[in-house]
N, C-alpha and C positions, 0 to 999 in steps of 0.2 A: 367562567361557566362553559363547559364543553358542549359542542354541537355533536349530534349523532346523525350519521347518514346510514340509511338502511338500503338493502336491495341493490347493492353495487355488484355487478357481475363481471367475471373474467372467464375466459376459456381456460381449460387445463394447461394449455401451452403458455399462457401469460404468466410472467413472474410477478410476485407480490410487490416488486419495486415499481410496477406500473400503477399501483393504487393511488399514490399521491397525485400524479398527473390527472388521473381519472376524476378524483374528487375535486381538484382545483378547476378543471374544465367545467364540471357540472355546477360548481359554486361561483364561477366567474371570477376566480382568483388566480394569482400566481402561486406556484408551489411554495415559494419562499414565504408566503403569507400564512401557510398552515403551520401551526405549532402544536406540540404535544400529540402528534399523530400516532394513533395506535389502533390495532385491530381489536374489536370487542367480540366479534363472532365470525366464524367461518363454517360454511356448510356446503353440501353438494346438492344441486338441483338436477335430478336425472329423469324428470318427467317427460322430456322430449328426446327420447333416445334416437340416434346416438349423439344428439347435440347436448352434451353435458356442460353444465355451467358451475362455476364456483361462486358462491354468493357470500358477500361480506357485509358486516356492519362495522362502521368506522367511527371513531371519536377523534375530534380535533378542536382546537381553539384558534381564535383570531384576535387581533388587536382591537378592531372596531366591531364589537359584537352587535351593537344596535343596528348598524347599517346592513350587515349581512342578514340579520333576523327580519328586518323590514323588507329586504329585497327578495328573500327566498321563503317568506312565511307561508306561502301557499303550496310549497313543495311537500307532498304527503310523506315523502321519505326522509325529510329533514325535521329534526326536533332538537331541543336543547333542554338541558336539565342541570340543576346544581350538583356539585360534587357531593356524594354521600358522606355523611358525618362518620368518622371513624369511631369505633367503640373505644371508650376510655376504660382502661384497666387500672382501677385504683387498688393499691396494695391492701391485702387482707391479712390480719394477724389472727391466728387461732391455734388453740392447743388440741382441737378435735383431730382424732387419728383417722385418716382416710385410707381405705384399701380399695384398689381397683382389681377385680378378678377378671382376667382376660385381656389380651393385648392385640385384639383385632381393631378395626376402625373405631368402634364406639369407645373402647377402653383407651386407645392411644389418643384420640382427640379429646376425650374428657381430661386426660392427663395434660395434654398441651394447653388446654384452656385454663386448667387450674394453675399451671406454671405461669401463665400471663399475669395472674393475680399475685404471684409470689408464693403460692401454696405448694406443698409437696405431698406426695402420697407413696404408699407401697403398692407396687404392681406385682401380682402373683400370676404366673402363667404355667399351666400344666405341661406345655410342650417345651421345646428347646429354642434357643436363639435362631434367627432365620437362616444363618449360614449353616449351622449344624442340622437344622430341620430340613434344609434343601437336600443334604446328603441322605437323610433318612428316607425322604420321599423318592429320590432317585433309586435308592436301594430297593424300595418296595416295587417300583415300576419295573425294575430290572429282574428281580428275583421272585416277586410275589410273597415276600416275607414282610408282614405288617408290624409296625411299631404302634400299638394302640394309643400311646401318649404323644407321639410326634409323627404327624402325617398331614395330609392335605387339609384336614379340618382343624387340627390342634397344633398350636405353636405360635411363635411371634409373628404378628401380622394378620392372623386369622385365616379363614378359608379363602378370602379374596386374594391372598398372596399367590395362590396357585390357581389363577383364573386369567381372564383377559385384562384385569385391572380397569374395568369400565368405570367411568365417572359420570355417566349419563344419569340424569334424574329429572323427573317431571316436576320436581319441587321448585317453586319460585321463592323459597325461603331466602331472606337476605344473608343468611350464613353461608350460602353456597360459595360466593366469591372468597370468603375467608378460608374455607377448606381448600379451594383450588390454589390460592396464594400460598398457603402453608405447604401443600404438597410440592408445588414448584420450588419453594425455598429449600426443601429437603431433597431435591434431586429429580423430581418428575419433569418431563419435557415441558418447557415454558409454554408451549401452545395449548396445554390443557386448560389454560385460563380462558381461551376463547373458542376452541373447536366446538361445533355443535354436538359432536359425539366424541368427547375426549376419552382417551384411555392411556394407561401407563404401560401395560404389558408386564407379565409376570417377572421377566428378567430385571427390568428397571425398578419395579415395585419392591423387590427384595432389597435393593440399595437404599430406597427411600425409607423403608422400615428400619434398617440399620442406622440411618442418619437420625431418625426420630429418637431411637433408643439412646444414642450418644448425647443428644441434646437434653433429654430428660435426666440422664445421669449427671450432666453438668449443672442442672438446675436443682440437684439434691434429691431426686427421686431414688427410691430403692426398688430394684427390679430383681425378682427372684424367679428363676426358671425351674422346671421340674417340680412345681408346687401345685398339686391338684386340690381344689377345694373339696373337703370331705365333711365339714360340719360348720354350722354357725352357732356360736354361743350367744345366748340372749340374757338380758337382765331388765326387769321392769318393762317388758314389752318392746324392747329395742335391742339392736345389735350391740354386743360388747366385745366380741372377738370372733375370729375365724380360725378354723383348724385346717391344716393342709397335710396331705399324705397320712391322715389318721394319727399324726404324731406331734406336729409342731403348731403352736398357737401364736397368732398375731393379734394383739389388742386392736380393736377397731370400733369406732363410733359411727362411721358412715361408710357403707359398703356399696360401691358401684359394681353391679353384677353384669358383666359384659362377656359372658362365657360362650356365646355363639349358639347356633341352632342345632348343633350336633352333640352338645354336652348333656347327654341323656341322664347320666348319673347325677348331674346337678338338679335336673327336674325332679328326680327321685328324692334327693335330699330335701328340696323345698316342700315336696308333698309330705315327707315325714315330719317336717317342722311346721306343718299346717299353714304354710304361706299360701295365700289365695292364688289359685291357678285355674285356667279354663282351657278346654280343647279349642283348637283353631283350625279352620280349613286351610288347605295348601294345595299343591298340584303335584302330579307324578306322571311319568311317561318314559320316553326313550330319547336317546341322542341320535341325530341323523348326521352323516358325514357325506359331503359331495366334493368333487374337485373344485378348488377355488376358481379355476378358469371358467368352469361352467356357470358358477354364480355371477362372476364378472360379466359374462356374455348376457345372462338373463337381465341383470340390473342395468348394465351400461349400453346394451344393444350392440355389443361387439367386444373386441379385445380391449382390455383396460389400458388407458393411457398411463404412461409411467408416472405422471404427476398425480394420478388419482389413487386413493386408498383402496385396499382390497374391499370389494363390495360386500355389504351385509344385507340382511333382509329381516323383516318383521311381519309375521302373518298370524291371522286369527280367524276362527270360524266358530259360530255358535249354533247349536242344535236347539231351536226354540221348543221343540217337543219334549226333550229330555232335560233341558236346563244345563246341559254339559257344554263346555267350550274346549276347543283344542287351539293351542297357540304356541308360537315359538318363544323361547326363553333363553337368555344368556347366550346369544349368538356370538360365535368366535370366528371372525374371518381370518384366514391365514393362520389357523391354529391346529390343535390336536385334541383328541379325546383321551382323557386320562382317568385312572382309577382314583376314586375319592373316598374309599372306605375308611372308617375309624373304629370299627368293631370287628372282631374275629367272625368269620363265616358269613359275611354279607358283601354283596357287590353293589357299588355305587359308582355311577359315572359322572364326569364333570368335563367342562371344556376349558381350554387354556390356550393362550397365545402370547407371543413376545411383543416387545415394543414395535418391531418392524412388521409384524404380521406377515411373515414371508414363507410360512409353510404352504405347500401345494394343496392343502385341504381347507375346507370350511365346515364348521359343525355348529349345530344348535340343538338345544333340548326342544322336543315337541311334547308338550304336556297337556294334561286334562285336569280340570278342577276336581278335587276330592273334598267332599263335605263331611261335617262332623258325624252325620248319620251313617256314613259309609264305614266308619271305623269299626263298629261293632264293639261290644264290651262296654264297661262303665268306667267312669273316672276321667280326670283331666289328661291322663297319659295314654289314653286309648289310641291316639294318633301315632305315638311313638311305637307302640306295639304293632300297629298296622304297617308302619315303615319297615320295622325289623323283619316281619314275616315275609314281605315281598322281596326285600334285599336278600334274605336267606334263600328264597326260591331262585333268584337270579344266580346266586353263588352255585347252587346245585346244577342249574342248567348250564352254567359255564364250565362244569366239570372240575371245579376246585382251582386252587392256586390263584384266586381272584381274577381268573380269566372271565371275560364278559360274554354272555350269550349274544349272538349277532345274527342278522338275517338280511339278505339282499332286499332292498326296498320293494322291488317288483314282486318278489316271493311273498313278502308280508302283505302286499296289496292283492295277492292272488291273481296276478296278471301274467300273461305270457311274455316271453323274451327275457326272463330273469338271467342275471349274470352271476359271476362268482362274488363272494364277499371279500372285501379287503378294508382295512381300517388302521388308523394310526394309534389306536388304543393300546396302552401298555398296562399290564404285563402280557396281553394277548387276548384273542377272541376264540370262541368255539361256536360253530354254526349250530343254531337251535331254532325251534319254533317259538317265536316270541309271544304267542298266545298263552304260553304256560307261565310267563313271568309277571303278568299284570292282571288285574281283575277284568272280566269280560267287558264291562261298561267302558273302561279306559281303552281297551283294544278297539272296540267298535267305534268309539268317538274319534280315535286317532285315524282309523281307516277313512272315515267320512271326512275328517278335517284335511288329511293329506290329499285326498281327491280334489278338494276345493283349493288347496294350496297350489296344486298342479295347474289349475285353471288360471290362478292369479299370476303364477310364476311359470311361464311356459318352459318346460324342460326340467322342472323340479322333480317330477316323478320319472325316474330313470334307472336303468340297470347299473349306472355308475355310482349309485348311492347305497349306503349301508346303514342299517339301524342297529343300535347297540343298547343293551339294557343293563340296569335301569337308571333313570334319573329320578331320585327320590328325595333329595335334600334341597328342594327349591326354596323352602322357607320353613320356619318353625311350625310344628303341629301343636304347639303349646303357647299360650299367652300368660305371662306372669303379671297379674293385675297390679295396677298402680293408680294413684289418684292424680288430681290436677297438678300436683307438685312433684310428679314423677316418683313418688314414694309408695312403697307397698302399703296398702291399707291394713295389712295384718302384722307388719313388723316395722317399727320405726327405725329409720336409719338405713333401710334397704332400698336401693335405687336400681330397679331392673332396667337394662339398657340394650339397645341395638336389636339385631336380628333374633338373638336367642330369647329375648324378652317378648318377641312377637309384635314389635312396633316399628320395624323398618325392614328394608330389603335392599341389599347392595351397599357398596362402599360409601357413597355419598350420604344416603339417608341415615346409615348407621353412625357415621361421623357426626352428623348434625344432631342426632339424638344424644350422643355422648356430650357434645358441647352444651346442649340445653340443660342437661342434668348438672354439668359442672357449674353453669351460671346459676341454676337454682340453689345448689349447695352454697355458692358464694353469697347469695342473698340471705340464705338461712344463717350463715355464719356472721354476716354483718348485723344481724339482729339478736345474736347470742352473746352471752358474756364470754370474755377471753378465757 
């Protein structure tokens, strides 16, 4: 039975090899008496600047558990718990044909989970393998020539592949460790298992995605790239086949639909097929970029110690009168701002950083909640039309070529002392009045929120910061309805999954959603004839 010690602190200068002596001294043991010693959690405590501490939770075992428990039972930081029972994957035999549409986190982890039961599926992906996709994305950022089928949103790995690769989640779901263990097994840094704010980085994540593909191929999965879902064939109220590229048909009894929040043509297909959909609130705003050194000084109270990570931040502000909130989203320390468009004639911004987070810049989305009533128009796809309209306005304000409209932060705030605009965004920026690229209520809420952020983070409102527009793909504006068994109530055999279905946000929650759907399908197959 492992013991858990919480709230063990070290200074940034202390190496982690000093942890066993610290635990041994606190427990009144010799270091040699500690067995199975491992880190469960590691975080940063920066509340008392500049006295920064690294905080650990440690697991260990001892030969004489009873004596230690009796002696230290009153220590509030010590607890003990039984080892969690591992999930048992009993082999499943079935002739049901499973298709997974989309190879983002939801689709890939649904596939990995099915493979654990000995099942196979066909994965169809409209984009290209991650290695080729990376070349398409680099070409777009360099030249402004967009490939609508292979870009930041579409392709193997999903939209998260060109992001920070954050694995943070508020979820306490017991599947979280399984996801982290699988990611580490396929090449993610081992510390993602225990960091309080784990991330992989876009460079390392591409390698992980490739490793997952090779594993699935070894398990007998069929993976087809360049296959855009264009129709769903039904029979007797259920899925019987899928059509790709308007030409090729795949027999299908169970369809896991994990196409992501930017597959707008998929939403249009579902609406034509009378699959139940509803509009969903989301958020929209701008990206802000600061020098990373400035954020480090704000958060750490001085220059960053070499052992500390690039500092991040999370801010929020609520206007109780309007019901609008402004908040940071997808903060990328040591990262860059990049173009995330997937359709011709629209500008979309995103943030990205590598594993080392060693860019001299820090960026984050600053967004405002957009409600269903704001969309205008009728139907479940009104939010999609709303996004498109403002992405088009940003494209025009950026003067074409997918250059993004940008403005110095002080100029946006209508404050004196404004400086020049500069930004890491590719393919480039054009100075513009950002009031023209978002609805007035978003602009007003952002101004009020940024003023408050400047009071919370002294130095945040500065001439060194640039705002870039627009951030419009924070989450899906559509929800594909499903019942308690994750199945569409309007089409048997259709399992909407992940961010595109409107039930998750980010790599971790999308992966968990895919796993739960796979487990549900397995339970269904176990009660179905072979």
